[in-house]
N, C-alpha and C positions, 0 to 999 in steps of 0.2 A: 611300903606299898609302891615305891617308885620303880617304874619300868618305862623305858623310853624306846624300846625296839618293837613294840607290838603294832600290828596293822591297825589303822584307823579307818572307819567307814568313810565313804564319800561325803564331802562337805554339804551341809544343809543348815539353813538358818530358819528360825521361826520368823515369819513375815507378818507385817501389819495387815489389817484388813482393808478398810477404805474409810474415807471421811466425807461427810455430807454437810452442806451449808446452804442456808436460804434466808432471804430478806424480803419483807413486804413493807413498802412505803406508800403512804397515801398521796404523797407528792412525788412527781417525777424528779429523780435525783441520780447521783453518780453511784448507783448500787453496785456496779461492776468493781469499783475500787474496794468497796466493803467486802465483796466476795473474795477479791484478791488477798486482802489481809486476813480474812477468816480462814481461807485455805492455807495460807502460809503457816498459820498457827496449828493447822491440822496436818502439816506435811509429814509428820512422823507416822501417820496412819497409812500412807501410800506414796511411794516415790516413782511409780512407773508411768503414770499419766495424770493429767489435770484438765479440768474443763469448767467453763462458765457459760451460762445461758441467761441473757438479759431479756426481759419481757417489757416492752414499752407499749402499753395499751393494746396487747394482743399481737404485736409484731415482735417476733423472736429473733434475736441475733446471738449466735453461739460460736464458741471456739473451743475445740478439744484436741489434744495432741499428746504424744508421748513426751515424758520429761518431767522435771521438777516444776513447781509453780512459777519460779522466776525464769525458767527456760521457756515455758510455754507462753508466758504473759509478760513480755517486755512492756515498758511503759506505753509505747505506741499502740500495741495490740489491745491493751486495757482501754485506752482512749477510743479505739475504733469500735468497741462494743457499744459505746454510746450510753445515754441516760435511759432510765426506765423506772418502773415502780415495783417490779419483782425481779429477783435474781435467784438462780439455783447454781450451786457449785459442787465440785466433786474432786477428790484426789483418790487415786486407785492403786491398789495392789491386786493382781489377778488371782482370785480364788476360784472362779469358774470362767473359763475363756482365757485365752492367752493375753499377753501384754501388748498386742498390736494396736496401732492407732485406731482401727475401726471399732475397738471395744472400749475406747475412752468414753467417759460420761461427762455431763448429763446426756441421756438419750432424748432425742427430739422426735415426736410422733405427730404426723398430720392425720386427722381423721374427720369424719363427717360433721362432728360438732365442734371442731376447732383444732387447736394445737395443744401439745402437752410436753413439758420437759420434766424428766425424772432422774433423780440421783438416788443410788441404793448402796447401803452398807449391810453386808450379811451374805447369806448363801441359802438358797432354797433346797429343800430335800426332795421335792417332787417336780423339779424343773424338767427333767428328762421326759417324764410322762406327759406333762403339760405341753411341752414343745411338740412332741409327736402328734398330739391331738390338734394343736393349732395348725401345724403343717398340713395335716390331713384335711382340715377345713379350708385350706387355701392361704393361710398366712405365709408371708415371705420374710425370712429373717435376714437381717443385714449384719448382725454380730453373732458371736458365739458365747454370749453371756446369759445368765439366768435373769439379769436385770431387764433384758428385752422381753423375756417371757412375762415378767410382771407388768411391763408397759402394755403388752398386747392384751393381757387379761383385763386390765383396767379399762382399756379402750372398748373391749367387748362389752363390759358391764356399763360403760358410759352410754352406749348406743341404746340401752334399754332402761336406764335410770334417769331421774329428773335432774341430777346434779353430779358434779365430779366427786364430791365427798361421799355420796351414796354409792358411786361406782367403786371407790376405794374400799368402802365397807363391804360391798359384795365380793370384791376381788379377794379380800382377806379371808373369806370363807372358802376360797379355792386354793390359795397358795399356802405352802407349809414350810416351816423352817425359820431362819433368821432374816429379818429385814427391818431396817430403819430407813424410812423413805422421806425425801423432800420432793414435792411435786408442784409444778406451776401449771395452772390452766390459764386461759387468756385473762381471767379476772381474779383468780384466787391463788393463795399459797397454802399448801397442805403438808402437814407432817404426820407420819404414822409410824407406829412401833408394833412389832409382832406381839402376840399375846403372852409369849414367854419372856419378852424383854431381853433377848440374847445380847443385843447391841445397844449401846447408850444413845440417847437423844435428849436434848434439852432445849428450853426456850428462854429468850431474853428480850429486853426492850431497851432501845437507845433513849437518850434524853429528849430527842425530838419526836419520839413516838413510833419509830420503826420497830416491827416485830422481827426477831431473828431466831432461826433454828440452827442448831449445830450438833455434831457428834459429841463434842466435849465443851465444857464451860470455858476452857482456855481460849477458844475461838470467840466467845462472847467478849471476854476481856480484851482481846486484840482489836475489836471494833468499837470499844467503849460502851458495850451494852451491859445492862444490869441483869444478872441472873434472876429469872422469875421462878422457874421450876423445871423438873425433869418431866418429859412426856411419859405417861404411865404405860406399862405393857398393855397392848391391845387398844390404846387410845388413838383417835384421829382428831387432830386440831386443824381447823380451817380458819384462815385469815383473809378477810376481804374488806371492802369499803364499809361494810356493815359491822365490822369488828371481829372479835375472836370467838369462835364457837367450838365446843368440845363434844365429841361423841365417845362415850365410854361403854357402849353396848358390848364390846368384845373384851373389856377389862375384866379380869378375874375368871376368864373362861379356860385358862391353863395355869399350871404352876409357874411360879417365877423362877427363871433360870438365866440370870445375867452371867455372861462369861467371866469367870473369876480371873482369867488371865488379863483382863483389862487392868486390874489392880496390880498384878505381878509385873507386867511388861508393857502392854500396848499404850495405855493412856499416858498423857504427859503428867508429870508429878504435881503441877499446879492446878490440875483439874479436880473437880468434885463430881462424882458419879453416883446418882441415886442416893444422895445425902452423905456420902463418905468421901473424905479427902484421900486422894491417891497417895500422896507423899506419906501421910500418917499410916496408911495401910502397909506400905512397903517397910516402914520402920518397925511396925508391929511384927511383920513377917521375920525381919532380922532378929528381933528380940525373942521370938519363939524359937528360932534356930539356935540361939545361944543356950536356951534351956534344954532343947532336945539333943544338941550336939556340942557340948562344951569341949574346950581344948586349951592347953597352955600355949600361949603365943605372945609375940611382942607387938604386933600391929594388926589391925583389921583394915582391909582395903576392898573397895568395890570395883567391879568391871563397869566402866561407863556405858550407858548412862543409868539404866534401870537398876544396876546393882549398888549404886551409891547410897540411896536411902536405906536399903536393907542393911548395908554395912554400918551405917550410923546406928541403926537399931541394935545390931549385934554388939557393937562396941559399947553402947550404953548399958545393955543388959549384962554383959560379961565383965565390964570394967577394963577391958583391953583397949588401949588407945586407938583412936581412929586416925588413919592417914590417907593422904592422896597418893595413890600408888602409880597412877598412869596419867600421862598427858595424851589427850585425844585430839587428832587433827580434825578440825571442824570444817575444813575447806575441801573435803573429798565428797563429790556428789555421787549420784547413782551410776554414772558412767564408769566409775572406777571398779569394774567387775572383770576379773581376769579368768581366762579359760583354763589355764593349766595349774596343776598343784604347786609348781615352783613359783609361779607368779602370784598365786593366792597367799603363799607363805610370805613373800615380799610385801604383799598388800597388808597383812597383819602388822608388819613392822612400821609401815607408813601411817596406818590408821591409829595405832596405839603404840606408845613408847613408855616403858617403865621409868619411874624416877628412882635412880639407883640409890640415892641417899635414904630413901624410905624403905628400900628392899634389901640391900646388901647385908648379908650376915644375919638376917632376921628370920624368926619364925612367923609366918604370915597366915592369917585367915583370909581367904579369898572368897568374896561373895559374888555370885552371879544369879541370873534369874532362871536359867534352865540349861539342861543338857539334852540335845536331840540325838545326834549321831556321835558327838564327841570331838569332831575335828576342830571346831571353832575354839572351844575352851582349851584344847590341847595346844593350839598355837599361842594362846595367851599365857599358859603355864610355862611353855618353853621360853617365852620372853622373860618371865620372872626368874627362871633358872639361870639364864644367861646373865641376868643383872645381879646374880649372887645370892638369891634367896636361899636360906639355910633349910627351911621346911615350908611346905605349902599344904595347908589344910583347907580344902574347898568345901563351901557350904552353899547350897542351892535353895533359893527362896520359893521353890515350888516342888511338888512331888515329881517322881519320874513319869515321863510320858510313856504310856503303854497302848494308846489307841488313837486312831485318826479323828480329826474334827470334821464335821459336816456342816458347820454353821458359820464358816467364814474365816477361820484361823487356819493357816497353811501348815498344819501338823501332818507329818508324813504317814505313809502306810505303816501298819503295825510291824511288818517284817523289817522295815528300815530303822526302827527305833531301837537304840542301843540297850535300853532297859529291858527289852523283851528277850535279849540273848545273853545278858550278863548280869551277875549279881552286883550289888553296890561295891563290894571289894574289887571285883574284876574291872568294873568301870574305872574305879580309882587308879588301878594299875595301868589301864589303857591310856588314860589321859595324863598320867605321870604325877599324881599327888600323893602326899603322905597319908592323908585320910580324906574321906568324902562323906558328907551327910546331906540328906534332902529334908525339906520341910514335910511334915505329915499332912495328910488330907484333913485330919481333925483340926489342926491349927490353921491350915489354909482357910478354912471356912470361917475363922474368927478374926481375920486380919482387918476387915472393913467394918469398923464400928458403926452400928445403926443400920447396916445393910445386910440382908440375908436373901436366901433363895438363889443359889448359884448353880451353874452347869459345871460339872467336874468330869464329864465323860472321858476326856482325853487322859485323865489320871486313873481310869478304871471304874468310874461311876457309870450309872445307867444313862443311856441316851434319853433325853426328854421327849423325843419324837421318834417315829419310825425312821430308820436309816434309809437312805436312797438306794434304789436298785443299781444305779450307776453313780458313784460318788467321785470318780476321778476328775481331776481339774480340767483336763482337755477333752472331756467326753463329747462335746459338741464339735470340736475340731476333728476328732476321730470319726464321728458320724459323717461329716462332710467328706473326709477322705474315702470312706467306704462307699458313699454315694457316687463319688467321681470314678472309682474303680468299676462299679456296676455300669456306669455310663460308657466307660471305655470298652468294656466287654460287649455291650449292646451294639456299639458302633462296629 
């Protein structure tokens, strides 16, 4: 199956979505530092921007900017945020709206009944229609994100409801799609998860009684909080000086559809999501791959980082020894993004380097989490060939991508997905491997023990909601450009 001269589509990576974090403390304390460490633990979910908003008895102090957490928040800036009793934090990868500074979160809104800070993970499917209606009624948008749409809808509802939690409940009846939210009002911290439960959200408690919300349990561990439980799909949890209150009126109103790619790639391996351990799920995926696509080989290696656990599972089930095949440079930040193909190829060499002693002259089973367009894995395979690999048999711990995602995962349009234009054999030839095998959807649904109800739309399953009329990532930027053209013509 080896061919090295075929054209490869333009490079594309599956990107993380976002990470949210929040803390409520009955005593004024250094909640900004807790948010800093919590966001650091969630950095894998978004590397384009970061933000923290501290609420000190209704006085909000916020900082949001492009960059990694440690770039946006040097020690002095964290100190300048000051003490408070509520904090909301966010790390972002742009799924709707560009990665410009203006789109960094949390979003701070001033309204008639106070202030609000909102952090959002997910993607709405009806944001375009909602934004049009809001603009027609006089709303002025400062960002190009669907998160600002959520904020405005909540504010609208807050003006006619008795509390912020009732406003969130009412807003959930209007917004559609994927959203895990952490919201601060002047006196309360609220966490809410959409009725489908597309994106994870959990709650913890520190030894001194602080309540913590986070996208993943690894962020609770980072701040010394005990995991309490996951937020249920459709649930609203409100924390105030009166304690913790749960609203489950929207729970069970939709089928459960957690994004299964959380277990395949997004989540950190030390996290537990909806009762299932991520590391164990990935090892089970590898074990299933070994039964579906056996091969004679000398060593099993994984592509760092999400391929490592799956490689362990494949090795255990197949009896083929597991090996560390690559060294990964951990000191390359998000700024190491090169514009030309030649520079990208050099970048692969700097980020990953094969360990020749594990590779040379050997038949290798290479485990990775996905193939989107084929360029990224082709670069990795070329590294192994140059290091002397005798054979390369690639196994992918997810099915082929055949459809875009509208719920916050940056999976490309259908026409740009390699699996829609080539058979498995042809893809193997394009990327230069001796054989290629994907995990079946049937086994994918079984990798997370004790957890069920997944969204598999990107693998050819049905979409759990109506798909948006405008689903392109830059739809709001495009609308603004069109409006500017009309203005120029009128002038």
